[in-house]
C-alpha positions as CSV (number, residue, x, y, z in Angstrom):
1,M,73.9,111.5,78.9
2,A,77.3,109.8,79.0
3,H,77.7,106.4,80.5
4,A,79.4,106.3,83.9
5,R,82.8,104.6,84.2
6,S,83.0,101.5,86.2
7,K,85.0,101.7,89.4
8,S,87.7,99.4,88.0
9,D,88.3,101.9,85.2
10,L,89.1,104.8,87.5
11,P,92.6,105.8,88.3
12,T,94.1,104.8,91.7
13,K,97.0,105.9,93.9
14,I,98.7,104.5,97.0
15,C,98.5,106.5,100.2
16,P,102.0,107.1,101.5
17,V,100.8,107.1,105.1
18,C,98.6,104.0,105.4
19,G,99.8,102.2,102.2
20,L,96.3,101.4,101.0
21,P,95.1,102.1,97.4
22,F,92.5,104.8,96.9
23,T,90.4,105.6,93.9
24,W,89.7,108.9,92.0
25,R,86.6,110.8,93.3
26,K,84.5,113.4,91.5
27,K,85.4,116.0,94.0
28,W,89.1,115.5,93.1
29,E,88.4,116.0,89.4
30,R,90.3,119.3,89.0
31,C,93.1,118.5,91.5
32,W,93.8,114.8,91.1
33,D,97.5,115.5,90.4
34,E,97.9,117.2,93.8
35,V,96.0,114.5,95.8
36,K,98.5,112.5,97.9
37,Y,96.5,111.1,100.8
38,C,93.4,109.0,101.0
39,S,91.7,110.9,103.8
40,E,92.0,113.8,106.2
41,R,93.2,111.4,108.9
42,C,96.2,110.4,106.7
43,R,96.9,113.9,105.7
44,R,97.1,114.9,109.4
45,R,99.3,112.0,110.2
46,R,101.7,112.6,107.3
47,S,104.5,114.0,109.6
48,Q,104.4,110.8,111.8
49,A,104.7,108.6,108.7
50,I,107.8,110.5,107.6
51,T,109.6,110.1,111.0
52,D,108.7,106.4,111.3
53,D,110.6,105.4,108.2
């Protein structure tokens, strides 16, 4: 069995809504390029973030 990566080795992105960094998750393995938001809450609030700028 392969060794697991340490959390610090995983790719990260910055959420455009809350501005916090979030780390790659196994469930995003096939769609990491499309992932933009750290959570459902931020995804739902995306239109508010765009109008606030």
